BATI-572584 format. One line per field, with one value per residue (C-alpha): residue number from 1; x, y, z. Coordinates in Angstrom, 1 decimal. Each point is the difference from the previous one (the first is absolute). Last residue first. Layout:
REM residues N
k <- c(NUM_...)
X <- c(X_...)
Y <- c(Y_...)
Z <- c(Z_...)
REM end
This chain:
REM residues 552
k <- c(552_551_550_549_548_547_546_545_544_543_542_541_540_539_538_537_536_535_534_533_532_531_530_529_528_527_526_525_524_523_522_521_520_519_518_517_516_515_514_513_512_511_510_509_508_507_506_505_504_503_502_501_500_499_498_497_496_495_494_493_492_491_490_489_488_487_486_485_484_483_482_481_480_479_478_477_476_475_474_473_472_471_470_469_468_467_466_465_464_463_462_461_460_459_458_457_456_455_454_453_452_451_450_449_448_447_446_445_444_443_442_441_440_439_438_437_436_435_434_433_432_431_430_429_428_427_426_425_424_423_422_421_420_419_418_417_416_415_414_413_412_411_410_409_408_407_406_405_404_403_402_401_400_399_398_397_396_395_394_393_392_391_390_389_388_387_386_385_384_383_382_381_380_379_378_377_376_375_374_373_372_371_370_369_368_367_366_365_364_363_362_361_360_359_358_357_356_355_354_353_352_351_350_349_348_347_346_345_344_343_342_341_340_339_338_337_336_335_334_333_332_331_330_329_328_327_326_325_324_323_322_321_320_319_318_317_316_315_314_313_312_311_310_309_308_307_306_305_304_303_302_301_300_299_298_297_296_295_294_293_292_291_290_289_288_287_286_285_284_283_282_281_280_279_278_277_276_275_274_273_272_271_270_269_268_267_266_265_264_263_262_261_260_259_258_257_256_255_254_253_252_251_250_249_248_247_246_245_244_243_242_241_240_239_238_237_236_235_234_233_232_231_230_229_228_227_226_225_224_223_222_221_220_219_218_217_216_215_214_213_212_211_210_209_208_207_206_205_204_203_202_201_200_199_198_197_196_195_194_193_192_191_190_189_188_187_186_185_184_183_182_181_180_179_178_177_176_175_174_173_172_171_170_169_168_167_166_165_164_163_162_161_160_159_158_157_156_155_154_153_152_151_150_149_148_147_146_145_144_143_142_141_140_139_138_137_136_135_134_133_132_131_130_129_128_127_126_125_124_123_122_121_120_119_118_117_116_115_114_113_112_111_110_109_108_107_106_105_104_103_102_101_100_99_98_97_96_95_94_93_92_91_90_89_88_87_86_85_84_83_82_81_80_79_78_77_76_75_74_73_72_71_70_69_68_67_66_65_64_63_62_61_60_59_58_57_56_55_54_53_52_51_50_49_48_47_46_45_44_43_42_41_40_39_38_37_36_35_34_33_32_31_30_29_28_27_26_25_24_23_22_21_20_19_18_17_16_15_14_13_12_11_10_9_8_7_6_5_4_3_2_1)
X <- c(61.9_-2.2_-3.5_-2.9_-1.4_-2.6_-2.5_-1.4_-3.4_-1.3_-3.7_-3.1_1.0_-0.2_-3.7_-1.1_2.3_-1.6_2.4_1.5_-1.1_1.2_-1.9_3.0_2.4_3.4_-0.5_-2.5_3.1_-0.2_-2.0_0.4_-2.3_0.4_-2.7_0.7_-2.8_0.0_-2.1_-2.4_-3.0_-3.0_-3.4_-2.7_-3.3_0.5_0.2_3.3_1.8_0.0_3.6_1.2_3.0_-0.3_2.4_2.8_-2.3_1.2_-3.1_-2.4_1.6_-0.3_-3.7_0.7_3.0_-2.2_-2.5_2.7_1.4_3.2_3.0_1.6_0.2_2.4_0.4_-2.2_2.0_-1.9_2.4_-2.0_0.7_-1.3_-2.6_-0.3_-3.5_-1.1_-0.2_3.4_-1.3_-3.3_1.9_1.7_-3.4_-1.4_2.8_-0.2_-3.8_-2.4_-2.8_-3.6_-2.5_-2.7_-1.6_-0.6_-1.4_1.1_2.6_0.9_0.9_1.3_-0.8_2.1_-0.6_3.0_3.4_2.5_2.8_-1.7_-3.4_1.8_1.0_3.5_-0.4_2.4_2.6_1.3_2.0_-0.8_2.6_-0.9_2.8_-0.6_2.4_3.3_1.3_2.9_-2.1_-2.2_3.2_1.0_-3.3_0.4_3.4_-1.2_-2.8_2.3_2.9_1.6_-1.5_-2.5_0.7_-0.6_-2.6_-0.5_-2.9_0.1_-3.1_0.6_0.4_3.4_1.5_-1.5_1.5_3.3_0.3_-0.9_2.7_2.6_-0.7_0.3_3.5_1.1_-0.9_1.7_3.2_-0.2_-1.2_-0.5_-3.4_-0.9_-1.0_-1.2_0.7_1.7_-2.7_-1.2_-2.8_-2.5_-2.9_0.3_-0.4_-0.7_3.0_-0.2_2.6_2.8_2.0_3.9_0.5_2.3_0.0_-3.7_-1.5_-2.4_-2.9_-1.8_3.0_0.2_3.8_-0.5_1.2_2.7_0.1_2.7_2.9_3.4_2.4_1.1_-3.0_-3.0_1.5_1.4_-3.6_-1.5_2.1_2.2_-0.3_-0.1_-0.2_-1.5_-0.3_0.0_3.6_0.4_-1.5_-3.4_-0.2_0.3_-2.7_-0.1_3.9_-1.1_-1.0_3.6_0.7_-3.1_1.1_-0.6_-3.2_-3.4_-0.4_3.5_1.2_-2.5_-0.1_-1.5_3.3_1.5_-3.2_0.2_3.6_-0.3_-2.8_1.8_3.0_-2.1_-1.2_-3.0_-2.7_-3.3_0.7_0.7_-3.4_-1.6_3.0_2.9_-2.2_-1.0_3.4_1.5_-2.6_0.3_3.7_0.6_-1.6_-2.6_2.3_-1.0_-1.5_-3.3_-0.5_-3.0_-1.5_-0.8_0.6_2.8_-1.7_-3.4_1.8_1.8_-3.5_-1.2_2.8_-0.8_-3.6_1.0_2.2_-2.2_-0.9_3.4_-0.9_2.1_2.0_1.1_3.5_-1.0_1.9_2.4_-2.7_-2.3_2.8_0.9_-3.6_-0.4_3.2_-1.1_-3.4_1.5_2.6_-2.6_-2.4_2.8_1.2_-3.4_-0.9_3.3_-0.7_-3.5_1.2_-0.7_-2.7_0.0_-3.1_-2.3_2.9_1.4_-3.6_-0.3_3.4_-0.8_-3.3_1.5_3.0_-2.6_-1.9_3.1_0.8_-3.4_-2.5_-1.1_-3.0_-3.4_-1.8_-3.8_-2.1_-3.9_-1.4_-2.7_2.1_2.9_-1.9_-1.4_3.3_1.9_2.5_4.0_0.8_2.5_1.8_1.9_3.3_-0.5_-0.2_-3.6_-1.5_-3.8_-2.5_-3.8_-2.3_-3.7_-2.1_-3.5_-0.2_-1.6_-2.9_-0.5_0.2_-2.8_1.4_-2.1_0.1_-0.6_-2.6_-0.1_1.1_3.3_0.8_2.5_2.4_-2.3_0.5_-1.8_1.3_-1.8_1.3_-2.0_2.6_1.9_3.0_-1.9_-0.8_3.5_1.2_0.2_2.0_2.9_0.0_-0.4_2.7_2.6_1.3_3.1_-1.7_-1.8_3.3_-2.1_-3.8_-1.1_-3.6_-1.3_-2.5_-3.7_-0.1_-1.7_2.3_3.2_-1.2_-0.7_3.4_2.0_-1.6_-3.5_-0.3_-3.0_-1.6_-0.1_-3.5_0.0_-3.0_-2.6_-2.9_1.4_2.3_0.9_3.0_2.2_-2.8_-0.6_3.6_0.1_-2.8_1.8_3.0_-2.1_-1.8_3.5_1.1_-3.1_0.7_3.5_-1.1_-2.6_3.0_0.8_2.1_1.7_1.5_-0.7_-3.5_0.7_1.9_-2.8_-2.4_1.9_0.4_-3.7_-0.8_1.8_-1.9_-3.3_0.4_0.6_-3.3_-2.0_0.7_-1.8_-2.9_-1.4_1.9_0.8_-0.7_2.9_0.8_-3.1_1.6_2.8_-2.6_-1.9_3.1_-1.3_1.8_-0.9_-2.3_2.9_2.1_-2.4_-0.5_3.8_0.3_-2.7_1.6_3.3_-0.6_-2.7_2.4_-1.3_-3.3_-1.8_2.0_-1.1_-3.6_0.6_1.8_-2.9_-2.7_1.7_0.2_-3.6_-0.3_0.7_-0.4_0.8)
Y <- c(36.5_3.0_-0.8_1.3_3.5_1.0_2.9_1.0_1.6_1.3_-0.8_2.1_1.8_-3.2_-0.2_3.4_-0.5_-3.0_-3.0_-0.8_-3.2_-3.6_-2.4_-2.3_2.7_0.8_3.5_0.8_-0.3_-2.8_0.9_-0.4_1.0_0.3_0.7_0.0_-0.9_1.0_3.1_-1.6_-0.2_-2.1_1.4_-2.6_0.9_-2.5_-0.1_1.8_-0.1_3.6_1.1_1.6_2.4_2.3_2.7_-2.2_-1.0_-3.4_-2.1_2.7_-0.7_-3.7_0.1_2.1_-2.0_-3.2_1.6_1.5_-3.6_-1.1_-0.7_3.2_-1.4_-2.6_-1.2_1.6_-0.8_0.3_0.1_-0.7_1.3_-2.3_1.4_-3.1_0.6_0.1_3.1_-0.8_-3.4_1.3_2.2_-3.2_-1.8_3.2_0.2_-3.8_-0.1_-0.8_-2.4_1.0_-2.8_-1.4_-3.2_-3.4_-2.5_-3.7_0.5_3.5_0.4_3.3_2.7_3.1_3.6_2.2_1.0_2.8_-1.2_-2.7_1.7_3.1_-2.1_-1.0_-1.0_2.6_-1.3_0.8_-2.4_1.0_-0.6_0.0_0.1_-0.1_1.8_-0.7_3.4_-1.7_-2.5_2.7_1.7_-3.4_-0.3_3.5_-0.8_-3.2_1.9_2.4_-2.5_1.4_-2.8_1.9_3.7_2.7_1.9_-0.2_1.7_0.9_1.0_3.2_0.4_1.7_-2.7_-2.7_1.8_0.5_-3.7_-1.1_2.5_-1.3_-3.5_0.8_1.7_-3.2_-2.2_2.3_0.0_-3.7_-1.7_-3.6_-1.1_-2.1_2.6_-0.8_2.6_-1.3_-0.7_2.1_-1.8_2.3_-2.5_0.1_3.9_0.9_1.9_3.8_1.0_2.3_2.4_0.3_0.8_-2.9_-1.8_-1.2_0.1_-2.5_0.9_-1.3_-2.1_2.2_0.6_0.8_-2.5_0.8_-0.8_-0.4_0.0_1.0_-2.4_-3.4_-1.1_1.2_-0.7_-3.3_-1.0_1.1_-2.3_1.1_2.7_3.8_0.3_3.2_-0.1_3.8_0.4_-2.2_2.9_1.7_2.3_3.8_2.4_-1.5_0.8_3.7_-0.1_0.2_3.0_1.9_0.3_3.6_1.8_0.3_3.8_1.5_-2.9_0.4_-3.3_0.5_0.3_-3.0_-2.0_0.8_-0.8_-3.2_-1.2_1.0_-1.9_-3.1_0.2_-1.8_2.4_-1.5_-0.8_3.6_0.9_-2.8_-2.3_2.2_2.9_-2.0_-1.4_3.6_1.3_-3.0_0.4_3.8_1.0_-2.5_-2.2_-3.7_-1.9_1.6_-2.1_-2.2_3.4_1.1_3.7_0.0_-2.7_2.0_3.1_-1.6_-1.4_3.6_1.1_-2.9_1.1_3.6_-0.7_1.2_2.9_1.4_1.1_-1.4_2.5_-1.9_-1.4_-3.3_-2.2_2.5_2.7_-2.3_-1.1_3.6_0.8_-3.1_0.8_3.6_-1.1_-2.5_2.5_2.9_-2.3_-1.2_3.5_1.4_-2.7_0.4_3.9_-0.6_-2.4_-3.7_-2.5_-1.7_-1.2_3.1_2.6_-2.1_0.0_3.8_0.6_-2.4_1.9_3.4_-1.2_-1.2_3.2_2.0_-2.3_0.5_-2.8_-1.5_1.5_-1.9_0.8_-0.3_-1.5_0.0_-3.1_-1.0_1.3_-2.1_-3.3_0.6_1.6_-3.4_-0.1_-0.2_3.2_2.5_2.4_1.9_-0.5_-3.8_-2.0_0.6_-2.3_-0.6_0.4_-0.5_1.5_-0.7_2.2_-1.1_-2.2_2.5_0.3_-3.9_-1.5_-2.7_-3.3_-1.5_-3.9_-1.6_-2.7_-3.8_0.9_-1.9_1.6_2.5_0.8_2.6_2.2_3.0_3.5_3.3_3.7_3.0_2.4_-3.2_-1.4_-3.1_-1.0_0.3_-2.7_-2.9_2.3_-0.2_-3.6_-0.5_2.5_-2.4_0.9_2.2_3.5_0.1_-0.5_0.4_0.0_1.6_-0.5_2.1_-2.1_-0.4_-3.6_-1.3_2.0_-1.3_-3.6_0.3_1.5_-2.4_-3.2_-1.5_-3.7_-1.5_-2.6_-3.8_-1.3_-3.3_-2.3_0.3_-0.2_3.2_0.7_3.7_0.2_1.8_2.5_0.7_0.7_2.5_1.9_-0.2_1.7_2.6_0.8_0.3_2.4_2.2_-0.4_1.3_2.9_1.1_0.5_-1.8_1.8_-1.8_-2.8_-3.7_0.6_-1.3_-2.9_-0.9_0.3_-2.3_-2.6_0.2_-0.4_-3.5_-1.2_1.5_-1.7_-3.3_0.3_1.5_-3.0_1.6_-2.1_2.8_2.7_3.1_3.4_2.0_1.5_2.1_1.7_1.2_1.0_2.0_2.3_2.3_-1.4_1.5_-3.1_-2.2_1.8_-0.6_-3.8_-0.4_1.6_-2.0_-3.3_0.5_-0.4_-2.8_-2.3_-1.0_-1.7_3.2_1.5_-2.7_0.5_3.8_-0.5_-2.1_2.4_2.8_-2.2_-1.3_-3.4_-2.5_-3.8_-1.8)
Z <- c(-94.8_1.0_1.3_-2.2_0.8_2.5_-0.3_3.4_0.1_3.4_-0.6_0.1_-3.4_-1.9_0.8_-1.2_-2.9_-1.3_-0.2_-3.4_-1.4_0.0_-2.2_-0.6_-1.2_1.5_-1.2_2.7_2.4_2.8_3.1_3.7_2.9_3.8_2.5_3.8_2.2_3.8_-0.4_-2.4_2.2_-1.1_-0.6_-0.6_-1.7_-2.9_-3.8_-0.2_3.3_1.4_1.0_3.0_0.7_-3.1_-0.6_-1.4_-2.9_-1.5_1.4_-1.5_-3.3_-0.2_-1.0_-3.0_-1.0_0.0_-2.3_-2.4_-0.5_1.6_-2.1_1.1_3.4_-0.8_3.7_2.5_3.2_3.4_3.0_3.3_3.5_2.6_2.4_1.9_0.9_-3.7_-2.2_-1.8_-0.6_-1.2_-2.5_-1.5_-0.4_-1.7_-2.3_-1.3_-0.1_2.9_-0.6_0.7_0.2_-2.1_1.0_-1.6_2.5_0.3_2.7_-0.6_-3.7_-1.1_-2.5_0.2_0.8_-1.0_1.2_-0.1_-2.4_-1.9_-0.2_-1.3_-3.0_-1.3_-3.8_-1.3_2.4_3.5_2.1_3.6_2.6_3.7_2.6_3.6_2.1_1.7_-1.0_-1.7_-1.7_-1.3_-1.4_-1.7_-1.6_-1.5_-1.2_-1.7_-2.0_-1.5_-0.6_-3.2_-2.2_-2.0_-0.9_2.5_1.9_3.7_1.3_3.7_2.2_2.0_3.7_-0.2_2.2_-2.3_-3.1_1.8_1.0_-3.6_-1.5_2.5_-1.0_-3.6_0.8_1.7_-3.0_-2.5_2.0_0.6_3.3_-1.1_1.1_2.9_2.8_3.4_2.5_3.3_2.7_2.8_1.9_1.6_-0.5_-3.8_-0.8_-3.6_-1.2_-1.0_-2.8_0.5_-2.1_0.8_-3.8_-0.4_3.4_-0.6_3.3_1.5_2.4_3.2_1.3_3.0_-0.3_-3.8_-2.5_-2.5_-3.6_-2.7_2.4_-1.3_-1.8_1.1_2.1_-2.1_-3.4_1.1_1.2_-3.3_-2.3_-2.7_-2.6_-0.1_3.6_1.9_3.7_0.5_0.4_-3.1_-1.8_-0.8_-3.0_0.7_1.2_3.4_0.5_-0.2_3.7_1.2_-2.2_1.3_3.5_0.6_0.8_-1.9_0.3_-0.3_-1.9_-2.8_-2.0_-3.4_-1.9_1.8_-0.7_-3.6_-0.4_1.8_-2.2_-3.3_1.2_0.4_-3.6_-1.1_1.5_0.5_3.6_1.0_1.4_1.8_0.8_0.6_1.2_3.0_0.6_0.0_2.4_2.4_0.0_0.4_2.5_1.0_1.7_-0.5_3.1_-0.7_-3.1_1.2_1.2_-3.6_-0.2_-2.6_-2.1_0.0_-1.0_-2.9_-1.0_0.0_-2.3_-2.4_0.0_-0.8_-2.8_-2.9_2.3_-0.6_-3.5_-2.7_-2.2_-3.1_-0.3_1.7_2.6_1.3_0.6_1.6_2.4_0.8_0.9_2.1_1.9_0.6_1.3_2.4_1.3_0.5_1.8_2.4_0.7_0.5_2.5_1.8_0.4_1.2_2.7_-0.4_0.9_-3.4_-1.8_0.2_-0.6_-2.9_-1.6_0.4_-1.5_-2.9_-0.9_0.2_-2.2_-2.5_0.1_-0.8_-2.8_-1.5_0.3_-3.2_-1.9_-0.2_-3.1_0.4_-2.6_0.5_-1.3_-2.6_-3.0_1.0_-0.2_-3.5_-1.2_0.7_2.7_-0.7_1.7_-1.4_2.4_-2.7_1.8_0.3_3.4_0.6_2.6_0.1_3.0_0.0_2.6_0.3_2.4_-0.9_3.1_2.2_-2.2_0.1_-3.5_0.2_-1.2_-2.8_-0.1_-3.2_0.3_1.0_3.6_-0.3_-3.3_1.3_-2.8_-1.3_3.0_-1.2_1.0_-0.7_0.3_-1.0_-1.1_-1.3_1.7_1.2_-3.4_-1.3_2.3_-2.6_-2.4_2.4_0.1_-3.9_-0.5_1.7_3.3_0.5_-0.3_3.2_2.1_3.0_0.1_3.2_1.1_2.9_2.0_-0.3_1.4_-3.2_-2.4_1.9_-0.2_-3.8_-0.6_2.3_-1.4_1.4_0.5_-1.7_2.2_-0.5_0.9_1.9_-0.9_-2.7_2.5_1.6_2.9_0.3_2.6_-2.6_-0.9_3.6_0.5_-3.0_1.6_3.3_-1.5_-1.7_3.3_1.8_-2.6_0.6_3.9_-0.5_-2.4_2.8_2.2_3.2_2.4_2.9_-2.2_0.6_-1.2_-3.5_1.3_2.4_-2.8_-2.5_2.9_0.7_-3.8_0.0_3.0_-1.3_-3.4_1.5_2.3_-3.0_-2.2_-3.1_-1.4_-2.1_-1.3_2.2_-1.3_1.1_-3.5_0.4_3.1_-2.3_-2.7_2.6_0.9_2.6_3.0_3.3_1.1_-0.7_2.7_2.6_-0.9_0.1_3.6_1.2_-1.2_1.7_3.7_-0.6_-1.8_-3.4_-0.6_0.2_-2.8_-2.4_0.6_-0.5_-3.3_-1.4_1.4_-1.9_-3.3_-0.1_-1.4_2.7_-0.3_3.2)
REM end
């Protein structure tokens, strides 16, 4: 049936949807003033109304799942319905391929706040492309969308005019590599770093939130971590570096200390010393300097005695921790100290060096000996401890080092210890987001050609973690500095520790990432082969570990 009036069109669709939801949608639409939005709902001829109503019913039920439904939610629903109508449009020419909006276009259509992070990193042609929407009277044309035959002008909704861009200034003069044309269209705000006093207050509040301790203990832990971070910065650089530059590392220390999987380790002093060892002291090359800093920062009257026994975790692993310079693994485990130790319940495995633990996927309650097939040298055991610490600190780990030091192999070995699914993704300059997350593919079903969604490598891994088995999944992003900026942009939400769910690009599927562990490796940019330096905003997400080659 051919329908020309937009309001009648949407009412007709609503009546085909479940009765208990259609009247709410119709009442909400009557309150909308955006005629242009409703105009987009004009249905083309020969729409399959039954198929459309079924799909829209699912959209409407999702939108009504929350108790309070805002007009913005219904507006977004109308936009999605409009796009669905276009996708289902059947003409004499056959199937129509619909233009897929990018992040900027989608945000402007929905009226959200647009944040352009690292705005100075793209080429000048990219930043100049956005000049029109930074004008006093903003406009934006999607010249790339030729599916309709004409240029598509996107209305700049009033609430979408808030466009924020960020750049990082490393130099003293704060110079920014943006063209004068772009800078003249924006109001520049200099964001000063937190003062040392503010940083200490943030750390203290975070410790109080994560650890159920007395106020005196909270203050003692906060003071110790901040003092260690200050002394490390002073040792690494002769300049006065503000404490806030170490804030993310300090917070990861707190995450490691508060992680329930490590509750078997005494908080004072062992967990505190181990946390500082891998998140604050790791950039120091001298063991003696590390010991000196911890001793100078430790206040016996507030943190108690027993520090000397915990200082062993600042030194290299020994034979007592299962280390073997050469020979087979079994001999190292049996003749020397143990390399790993299982918990009584079998739900975690502990590394004897550092006493840190790793959650293990259950297998029907069976407790088996940890499976490990690599020779436990000093370098390898130290790398294992770093990975255990990064996972316990709820931070993705980035292993940097020359080729051939076993970066990828040690990640695979840790996944094997946890009895988790291991997914290795080899990045290159030609890796696309479709390969990682999925896309619509042409398939043959019998004699018919159909378009179906096919999951990418990462999406498939996330679905395993979201299945009934709830299996832990380790995802290794190998050679991450070979990835294109577009791929890195899509990976960033996955690596953010404050997010628990991830929206798969190109779909409406939200997948939990709570049981997914992300690791990455990269060779130095000096190796060549198209390798670049990671953007600062992405590198800061990781706990970075710089590895050296094995000794003779």
